[in-house]
C-alpha positions as a Markdown table, in Angstrom:
| # | Residue | x | y | z |
|---|---|---|---|---|
| 1 | Met | 5.0 | -2.0 | -9.9 |
| 2 | Pro | 7.4 | 0.3 | -8.5 |
| 3 | Glu | 10.9 | -0.1 | -9.5 |
| 4 | Ile | 13.4 | 0.4 | -6.7 |
| 5 | Phe | 16.4 | 0.5 | -9.2 |
| 6 | Arg | 18.3 | -1.1 | -12.0 |
| 7 | Phe | 22.1 | -2.9 | -11.3 |
| 8 | Phe | 23.8 | -4.6 | -14.2 |
| 9 | Gly | 20.6 | -5.6 | -16.4 |
| 10 | Tyr | 18.7 | -6.6 | -12.9 |
| 11 | Ser | 15.6 | -4.9 | -11.9 |
| 12 | Phe | 14.6 | -4.7 | -8.2 |
| 13 | Phe | 11.1 | -4.1 | -7.7 |
| 14 | Phe | 8.2 | -4.7 | -5.2 |
| 15 | Tyr | 4.4 | -4.9 | -5.6 |
| 16 | Ser | 2.4 | -2.7 | -3.0 |
| 17 | Gln | -0.4 | -4.4 | -1.0 |
| 18 | Glu | 1.5 | -8.0 | -1.5 |
| 19 | His | 1.4 | -10.7 | 1.2 |
| 20 | Glu | 3.9 | -11.1 | 4.2 |
| 21 | Pro | 6.9 | -11.1 | 4.9 |
| 22 | Leu | 8.3 | -8.2 | 3.5 |
| 23 | His | 10.6 | -9.1 | 0.2 |
| 24 | Val | 11.9 | -7.8 | -3.1 |
| 25 | His | 11.6 | -9.2 | -6.5 |
| 26 | Val | 14.6 | -9.3 | -8.7 |
| 27 | Glu | 14.4 | -10.1 | -12.5 |
| 28 | Gly | 17.3 | -10.3 | -15.1 |
| 29 | Asn | 17.8 | -12.1 | -18.4 |
| 30 | Arg | 18.1 | -15.4 | -17.2 |
| 31 | Gly | 15.4 | -15.5 | -14.8 |
| 32 | His | 13.8 | -14.1 | -11.2 |
| 33 | Ala | 14.1 | -14.6 | -7.5 |
| 34 | Lys | 12.5 | -13.1 | -4.6 |
| 35 | Phe | 14.2 | -12.0 | -1.5 |
| 36 | Asn | 12.7 | -11.9 | 1.7 |
| 37 | Trp | 13.2 | -9.4 | 4.6 |
| 38 | Asp | 13.1 | -10.5 | 8.2 |
| 39 | Gly | 13.8 | -7.0 | 9.6 |
| 40 | Asp | 17.8 | -7.6 | 9.7 |
| 41 | His | 18.7 | -9.8 | 6.8 |
| 42 | Phe | 17.4 | -10.7 | 3.0 |
| 43 | Ser | 17.3 | -14.5 | 2.4 |
| 44 | Leu | 16.6 | -16.1 | -1.0 |
């Protein structure tokens, strides 16, 4: 999984060849989230 960057203990990354819509995974000490990208905005 390619890591985009780390920020205050959070890792932002994506998986190549993963399903649509485009999205970014975020992991930290207390859990994880996935943010979808619609071309203009991110949504949780």
